[in-house]
Each structure stands twice: as structure tokens, then as C-alpha cells.
C-alpha distance (Angstrom), angle and dihedral (degrees) to the residues before:
residue distance angle dihedral
M1 . . .
K2 3.82 . .
N3 3.78 90.6 .
R4 3.81 90.5 51.3
L5 3.79 91.4 50.8
K6 3.79 91.4 48.4
W7 3.79 90.3 49.1
S8 3.79 92.4 48.0
S9 3.79 91.6 49.0
F10 3.78 91.1 48.4
M11 3.82 92.0 51.0
L12 3.81 91.8 47.7
V13 3.80 91.9 52.1
L14 3.81 90.5 47.0
I15 3.81 93.1 50.6
L16 3.80 92.2 47.7
S17 3.80 90.5 49.1
L18 3.81 91.6 51.9
V19 3.81 92.4 47.6
L20 3.81 92.7 49.1
S21 3.78 90.8 45.7
G22 3.80 90.6 51.5
C23 3.81 92.2 50.0
S24 3.79 91.1 48.8
T25 3.80 92.1 49.9
G26 3.80 91.2 47.3
E27 3.79 91.2 52.3
E28 3.78 91.6 48.1
N29 3.79 91.6 49.7
S30 3.78 91.0 46.4
N31 3.78 92.4 49.7
S32 3.77 91.4 43.7
G33 3.78 90.6 51.1
G34 3.79 92.2 49.8
S35 3.79 92.4 47.9
G36 3.79 91.3 46.9
G37 3.80 89.9 48.6
D38 3.78 90.8 52.2
A39 3.78 91.3 48.0
A40 3.79 90.9 48.4
A41 3.79 92.9 49.1
K42 3.78 107.5 102.7
G43 3.75 132.0 -167.0
T44 3.78 119.2 -111.4
I45 3.81 94.3 -107.1
E46 3.80 91.9 55.5
Q47 3.80 91.1 47.6
I48 3.80 90.9 50.7
K49 3.80 92.0 50.5
E50 3.81 93.5 47.6
R51 3.81 91.2 46.9
G52 3.78 92.7 45.1
K53 3.78 95.0 -133.9
L54 3.80 142.8 66.9
I55 3.82 116.7 -123.2
A56 3.80 109.4 -150.1
G57 3.80 127.2 -174.0
V58 3.81 108.8 -137.8
K59 3.79 139.8 162.9
Y60 3.81 120.0 -99.8
D61 3.81 96.3 -171.0
T62 3.79 103.7 50.7
K63 3.80 114.6 95.0
L64 3.82 114.0 -141.8
F65 3.82 93.2 18.5
G66 3.80 107.7 42.8
L67 3.79 122.9 -11.2
K68 3.80 127.3 155.8
D69 3.79 117.3 -143.2
P70 3.83 105.8 -135.1
A71 3.80 91.0 -153.1
S72 3.81 99.3 51.8
G73 3.80 97.9 23.2
E74 3.82 88.8 -133.0
A75 3.80 122.5 132.5
E76 3.78 120.1 -145.0
G77 3.77 140.0 175.2
F78 3.79 145.7 96.1
D79 3.82 93.9 -62.0
I80 3.81 91.3 47.0
D81 3.80 91.6 55.1
I82 3.82 90.6 48.4
A83 3.82 88.5 54.4
K84 3.82 90.7 50.7
A85 3.80 90.9 49.7
L86 3.82 90.3 52.0
A87 3.81 91.2 50.4
K88 3.81 89.3 51.1
Q89 3.80 91.7 50.4
I90 3.82 94.2 50.1
L91 3.81 101.5 32.9
G92 3.80 103.5 19.5
D93 3.81 92.8 -119.3
E94 3.81 126.1 82.7
T95 3.81 91.4 -156.0
K96 3.81 91.4 64.8
V97 3.77 92.9 88.9
E98 3.79 130.7 106.1
L99 3.78 115.1 -154.5
K100 3.79 119.1 -148.9
E101 3.78 122.6 -171.7
V102 3.79 117.1 -116.9
T103 3.78 133.0 176.3
S104 3.79 129.2 -154.2
K105 3.81 87.5 -96.7
T106 3.83 100.1 45.5
R107 3.79 104.3 36.9
I108 3.83 101.2 84.7
P109 3.84 94.7 44.9
M110 3.83 89.9 48.6
L111 3.80 90.6 52.0
Q112 3.80 93.7 46.6
N113 3.82 91.6 47.2
G114 3.80 91.6 53.5
D115 3.81 94.6 -114.8
I116 3.81 89.5 125.7
D117 3.81 135.2 22.9
I118 3.79 97.7 -142.0
I119 3.80 142.0 3.1
I120 3.82 114.8 -126.0
A121 3.78 99.3 167.3
T122 3.83 117.9 120.9
M123 3.80 88.8 -78.7
T124 3.80 117.7 171.4
I125 3.80 116.2 -138.1
T126 3.82 109.7 -122.4
D127 3.81 134.5 166.1
E128 3.79 90.1 -119.1
R129 3.80 92.3 55.0
K130 3.80 91.4 45.4
E131 3.80 87.0 67.5
Q132 3.82 89.0 63.0
V133 3.82 104.4 33.1
D134 3.78 141.8 14.3
F135 3.80 119.5 -115.5
S136 3.75 135.4 -144.4
D137 3.78 120.9 -131.8
V138 3.82 114.7 -71.2
Y139 3.81 110.3 -76.5
F140 3.81 98.9 177.9
E141 3.81 135.9 19.3
A142 3.81 115.9 -143.8
G143 3.79 135.1 163.6
Q144 3.79 133.2 -149.8
S145 3.80 118.6 -105.9
L146 3.83 142.6 156.2
L147 3.81 131.7 -98.4
V148 3.82 118.1 -155.8
K149 3.81 139.4 159.1
N150 3.78 115.5 -78.8
D151 3.82 91.8 -111.7
S152 3.82 94.5 47.0
T153 3.81 119.2 126.5
I154 3.82 90.4 -145.8
T155 3.79 110.1 113.4
G156 3.80 102.4 168.7
L157 3.79 146.3 -48.1
D158 3.80 93.3 -39.8
S159 3.80 91.9 63.3
L160 3.82 97.9 51.8
G161 3.81 97.7 90.4
G162 3.81 108.3 131.7
V163 3.82 90.5 -2.6
K164 3.82 123.9 133.2
V165 3.79 107.4 -123.1
L166 3.79 120.5 -168.5
A167 3.81 122.6 -142.5
V168 3.80 140.7 158.7
K169 3.80 125.1 -97.2
G170 3.79 115.4 -106.3
S171 3.81 93.7 16.2
T172 3.79 128.0 127.2
S173 3.81 86.3 -130.2
A174 3.80 92.5 70.0
Q175 3.81 91.2 50.6
N176 3.80 93.2 45.5
I177 3.80 96.3 50.2
R178 3.80 91.8 51.0
E179 3.80 89.4 53.6
K180 3.80 97.4 42.6
A181 3.82 98.3 38.1
P182 3.83 105.2 28.5
D183 3.81 92.6 167.2
A184 3.81 93.0 59.4
E185 3.81 122.1 96.2
V186 3.80 108.3 -125.7
L187 3.81 119.2 -152.3
E188 3.81 116.4 -170.0
Y189 3.81 128.3 -151.2
D190 3.79 132.5 -170.4
N191 3.80 96.4 -113.2
Y192 3.80 143.9 -0.2
Q193 3.77 94.7 -97.5
D194 3.80 91.9 56.5
A195 3.81 91.3 45.6
F196 3.81 93.1 50.8
T197 3.81 91.1 46.1
A198 3.83 88.5 52.5
L199 3.81 90.7 50.6
K200 3.80 91.2 51.8
A201 3.81 89.6 48.0
G202 3.80 90.5 55.5
K203 3.79 96.5 -112.2
G204 3.77 89.0 130.8
E205 3.77 138.9 13.9
A206 3.80 99.1 -135.3
L207 3.80 138.5 22.6
T208 3.77 120.5 -149.9
T209 3.79 131.5 -160.5
D210 3.80 137.6 107.8
N211 3.79 114.5 -30.2
I212 3.80 95.3 -122.1
I213 3.82 91.2 54.2
L214 3.81 90.3 49.6
I215 3.80 90.0 49.9
G216 3.80 88.0 56.1
M217 3.81 89.8 53.3
Q218 3.79 91.5 46.9
Q219 3.79 90.3 53.6
T220 3.80 89.4 59.8
D221 3.82 93.4 49.6
N222 3.81 121.6 22.3
N223 3.81 91.8 -165.3
Y224 3.81 87.1 88.2
K225 3.80 134.5 68.7
L226 3.80 139.7 -170.7
V227 3.79 117.7 -113.3
G228 3.78 138.5 178.7
G229 3.79 97.4 36.0
N230 3.81 120.7 -116.9
F231 3.79 113.1 -38.3
T232 3.82 98.8 177.6
S233 3.79 139.1 35.7
E234 3.82 113.0 -119.1
P235 3.83 111.8 -174.1
Y236 3.81 109.9 -170.7
G237 3.79 120.4 -140.8
M238 3.79 135.4 174.0
A239 3.80 111.6 -112.2
I240 3.81 122.8 -134.3
R241 3.79 131.8 -178.6
K242 3.78 112.8 -79.9
G243 3.80 113.8 -89.2
D244 3.82 98.4 14.0
T245 3.80 94.7 124.4
A246 3.81 93.8 161.9
F247 3.80 91.5 60.2
V248 3.81 92.1 45.1
E249 3.81 88.3 54.1
E250 3.82 91.1 48.0
V251 3.80 91.8 52.8
N252 3.81 92.6 46.0
N253 3.81 89.4 50.4
L254 3.80 88.2 53.6
L255 3.81 92.1 52.6
K256 3.80 91.9 48.2
S257 3.80 91.8 47.8
M258 3.82 92.3 49.0
K259 3.81 91.9 49.8
D260 3.81 93.8 45.0
S261 3.81 92.4 49.7
G262 3.81 95.9 44.1
E263 3.81 92.4 -116.6
Y264 3.81 90.9 118.3
D265 3.82 92.0 54.1
T266 3.81 89.9 49.3
L267 3.80 92.3 53.1
H268 3.80 91.7 45.0
E269 3.80 90.9 53.6
K270 3.80 92.6 43.2
W271 3.80 94.7 56.0
L272 3.79 105.6 22.0
G273 3.78 100.7 35.1
S274 3.79 98.9 -118.2
K275 3.77 143.0 50.1
P276 3.82 116.4 -97.1
E277 3.80 115.0 -88.0
């Protein structure tokens, strides 16, 4: 009986020792993995340099800021040139940039998933978005307006009661118009091209977004006009993954350098027809 008790006690101690050893090893591995993960985590600038190119999320459907030519396959615009300037600053070559199309709906998820390094895509800085991304300094000031046919009786927000207004999914414009014209019926589309096509097809009587984007649409079809003036302030910023302060500083240094050298004014005049006020 004594031998059995001794044997049982010995086995119990052995089992407990193995369990405690396993827990200790698991904790060490877990801590080691976390530490290794932290060490392996690299800032965006370092990733760009190792990769040898900047990956920028831009619009392909926004004339003046980011528009892809279906014939050549090349995208061009104010935002595109900003992306090239950033690539030149980091890598010494403006051609070392890969452009990826984003929409108002997809751009933040693509940034958070690591599909792109930065969003340069007519993106308004808002408190809500600041919870998801970090922003550069303001690089362009826009304001929301309305685009209608030349013979439209719509003159502004006050005449939108019962009117179908077209907007883009995920944009601040859709939120703003619902607040400022609650009696309007808002129809949302995936991108600006689809929304403008819907306006021309008569699916709505007005299209709303930032004034400079509407001006780009108007330049492609002079049967349309802007009305109502600007009824919001839409400061554009470049969006960067949350917490990457070094990259935010790099982008802000680029903006300062471009403004100090006059390069920013040159781009503004090239795409928007005048130097900034």
C-alpha cells in the first residue's frame, strides 16, 4: 500500500511538473513571437525603400486629380503628380511609384490591409476618419457643390426638396447632403464616373461632390453647370496608416518643400488653371 502511495505521489508530481513546464514554454514562445513580430514590424518608409517603389492609392475617375486614359492606360492629375514627387523624395526617382485605383469606399480598407502605402485621392480630413488613419497637413481646400443641367431650375440646397441627388458611396458628400437637404432622395454610386453617367441618363436631377471634382466633370461636358456655391469646407489630406508618425512627417516635409520651392504652385496652375490664392 505504501509503495502504491509513493508511486501515485511520484506520478502526480511528474504530471504537474510537465504541465507547468509546458505552460512556461508556451509563454516564452508567445512572448518571443510577440517580440519578434514587433522587431519585424517596419515603418512605411523602410518598406518603400526595401521594395524600391511607393504604392499610392489614387482615383482613376476624377478629372484634374486622378483620371486614367483608357487609350494609353496612363493616369494623370494633381494627385498623381503629388505621388510622383513623394517617390522622388524617398527614392530619388519619380518613376518608382505604383498607382493602385481606390474609390471612396475602398481606400481606407486597402490602406489598413497593406495593399497601398498612402492614400492620395481627394480625401477630406474628418474627425471620424482620423480614428482610422493619420492625415498629412492639408494639401488642397475644396468645398461641396451641386452639378445640374444648364436648363435646370435647381439653384441650390433650398430647391432640392423631392429631388433625386446623386452621390458616391463612402464619401462625405453623401452624408452632408442628407444633413443639409433632408427632403432630397439620395442615390449612391460606386464612383464618380458611374454617378455622372447616371446624371446624364436622367436618373437624378443633381450630382453632389466637391466643387473641383464637379468642375472636372463640367469640362468634359459643357451641358452642365455648378449651382449653389460651396456649402461645406472639404480640406484634402493624404492618409497614412495609424501611428506611422515618421511617414506623416516625411509627407509633411514634402508639402513644405514643394510650397517653398514653388513646385506646388506650378502643379496647381497646371491642373487647376491658376495658382492657389
